[in-house]
C-alpha positions in Angstrom: 97.8 42.0 60.2 96.6 41.6 63.9 100.4 40.9 64.5 101.2 44.5 62.1 98.8 46.3 64.4 100.3 45.1 67.5 103.7 46.1 66.3 102.7 49.8 65.2 100.9 50.4 68.7 103.9 49.4 70.3 106.6 51.3 68.4 104.1 54.3 68.7 103.9 53.8 72.5 107.9 53.5 72.8 108.2 56.7 70.7 105.6 58.3 73.3 107.9 57.0 75.9 110.9 58.1 74.8 109.9 61.7 73.8 108.4 62.0 77.5 112.1 60.9 78.4 113.6 63.3 76.6 111.4 66.2 78.2 112.5 64.6 81.8 115.8 65.2 80.3 115.5 68.6 79.3 113.8 69.5 82.4 116.6 68.3 84.4 119.2 69.7 82.6 117.8 73.3 82.1 115.7 73.7 85.1 112.8 76.5 84.8 113.9 79.4 87.1 112.3 79.6 90.1 109.2 82.4 90.1 110.7 85.5 91.2 109.4 87.0 94.2 108.6 90.6 94.6 110.7 92.0 97.5 108.7 93.5 100.4 107.9 97.4 99.9 109.9 99.5 102.3 107.8 101.5 104.6 109.1 104.8 105.4 109.7 105.5 109.2 107.3 107.9 110.4 108.8 110.1 112.8 107.3 109.9 116.3 105.6 113.2 116.9 105.7 112.2 120.8 108.0 114.2 122.9 109.4 113.3 126.5 107.5 114.1 129.3 111.2 116.0 130.8 109.9 119.0 128.7 107.5 120.8 131.0 104.3 122.1 129.4 104.3 125.9 130.0 102.8 128.6 128.4 105.0 130.9 126.1 107.2 133.4 127.6 105.6 136.9 127.3 103.8 136.2 123.9 102.6 133.5 121.9 104.4 133.0 118.4 102.5 130.2 116.6 100.0 128.4 118.5 101.5 124.9 117.2 104.8 125.4 118.7 103.6 125.3 122.1 105.9 123.3 124.4 106.5 119.5 124.1 104.9 119.8 120.1 106.8 118.1 117.8 108.6 119.0 114.1 110.1 117.8 111.6 113.1 120.2 111.2 114.1 124.1 112.1 113.6 125.5 108.8 110.9 128.1 108.5 108.6 126.3 106.8 109.2 123.0 108.8 108.3 125.1 111.8 105.0 126.3 110.8 105.9 129.8 110.1 105.8 130.3 106.6 102.7 130.2 104.1 100.5 131.4 106.6 98.2 134.2 104.5 96.4 135.3 107.5 100.2 135.2 110.0 102.4 138.0 110.4 105.5 138.4 108.0 108.8 135.9 109.6 112.1 136.1 108.4 115.0 133.9 109.8 117.0 136.3 112.2 119.8 133.7 113.3 120.2 130.0 114.4 122.3 128.8 117.1 122.9 126.1 119.5 123.8 125.5 123.3 125.1 122.0 124.6 124.0 120.7 127.8 124.9 117.7 129.7 122.1 115.8 128.4 122.7 117.4 125.1 122.1 120.1 122.6 119.0 122.6 122.1 118.8 124.4 119.0 118.1 128.1 119.0 116.0 129.3 116.1 115.8 133.4 116.0 112.7 134.8 113.6 111.8 138.6 113.2 108.3 139.5 112.7 107.0 142.1 110.8 107.0 144.3 114.1 108.7 142.3 116.9 110.8 138.9 117.2 110.9 135.3 118.4 112.7 132.4 119.6 112.1 128.8 119.3 114.0 126.6 121.3 114.1 123.0 120.5 115.4 119.4 121.4 116.2 116.9 118.9 113.9 113.8 119.3 113.9 110.7 116.9 114.0 112.2 113.5 112.7 115.3 114.2 112.7 117.9 117.4 110.6 119.1 120.1 110.0 122.2 121.0 110.9 123.3 124.6 109.3 126.5 124.4 108.8 129.9 122.4 109.4 133.5 123.1 108.0 136.4 121.4 107.4 140.4 121.8 105.5 142.4 119.7 106.5 146.1 118.9 104.9 149.2 117.3 108.0 149.2 114.5 110.4 146.9 112.8 113.0 145.2 114.8 116.5 144.1 114.3 117.5 141.0 116.5 120.2 139.1 117.2 121.4 136.7 120.0 124.2 138.7 121.8 125.7 136.2 123.3 125.2 132.7 125.6 126.8 131.1 128.7 126.5 127.5 129.8 127.1 126.4 133.3 130.3 124.6 133.8 128.3 121.4 134.6 126.1 121.7 132.0 123.0 122.2 133.7 121.6 125.3 132.2 122.3 128.2 129.7 121.7 131.8 129.7 120.8 133.4 126.5 121.2 137.3 126.0 119.3 138.4 123.0 119.4 142.1 121.6 116.5 144.1 119.7 116.7 147.1 118.3 113.4 148.5 117.7 112.8 151.0 114.9 116.8 150.9 113.6 118.2 154.1 112.1 114.8 156.3 113.1 114.7 159.1 115.9 112.9 156.9 118.1 115.6 154.2 117.6 116.0 152.1 121.0 117.8 149.2 122.4 116.3 146.7 124.3 117.6 143.3 126.1 116.0 140.5 126.8 118.0 137.5 129.2 116.5 134.1 129.2 117.6 130.7 130.7 116.9 127.0 129.8 118.0 123.7 131.2 116.6 121.8 128.1 113.3 120.7 129.6 111.9 124.0 130.1 112.6 127.7 129.5 112.2 130.9 131.7 112.8 134.7 132.0 116.3 135.2 133.6 115.9 138.7 134.8 112.4 140.3 135.5 108.9 139.8 135.0 107.2 140.0 131.8 106.3 142.4 130.5 108.7 144.2 132.7 111.4 142.2 131.4 112.8 144.1 128.7 115.9 146.1 129.3 116.1 149.5 128.3 120.0 150.2 127.9 122.5 150.9 125.6 124.7 148.0 126.8 124.3 144.7 128.7 126.9 142.1 128.9 127.2 138.3 130.3 130.1 138.5 132.9 131.3 134.8 133.5 134.1 134.8 136.7 134.9 131.1 137.2 132.2 129.2 137.7 129.9 132.2 138.7 128.2 134.0 136.2 127.4 138.2 136.7 124.9 140.6 134.3 126.2 144.0 133.9 123.4 146.5 132.9 125.2 150.0 131.9 122.7 153.0 132.3 124.4 156.0 133.8 126.4 153.8 136.0 126.9 149.7 135.7 124.3 147.7 137.7 125.9 143.9 138.7 123.5 141.0 138.6 124.9 137.5 140.1 122.8 134.5 138.5 121.2 132.4 141.6 121.2 128.5 141.8 117.6 128.4 140.1 118.8 130.0 136.8 117.6 133.4 137.6 119.6 136.7 138.3 119.3 138.4 141.6 118.8 141.9 142.6 120.8 144.2 145.1 123.9 142.3 144.2 
């Protein structure tokens, strides 16, 4: 009887070992898939809000267009909403007027012109990281509606600076319509009034033209007769030329 019991125990043990071996064999032939690891989350690149010190911290030209667009401030793009010129319920009505670009030796300068409810403004920007840095702004306030364009621009042969001629027609189509001209300069690190001193820098003349002559630039202002001004090395037009 004891021999029969031992025989049964021995057969059970062999059956358990055989089943264990089958499991190990199945595992070897069909290994369990390795646990899936979740990929690391992709971090969105946050554009840098720091602008280089080569952009001078200077006051806006003539008037303050928008306080947030001070020199060396950072904006994500050049659209009116990205510039913070739309959506302010207590701010002036702003419309896009023109968008242009001048290319200097150290890179481009974006020009964004806007027409205000009564006036005009210009934002000068340099591409930086994933956005733009404001070089400076110019703006003017008038008593009537204004039509505003970039009439022409000139870049020096060495790419050191650019001159911008902007044209404003105040109260267009009315009896009191008048044409004004403003001449601006920029070297990509700052901007300035290239002829006159605010607020006596707006030229009331029927015609003003930039006249390149070789490597030199002249400004012709036509009233009863034409007056010519030569551009100096500092980017300002000299009187008495």
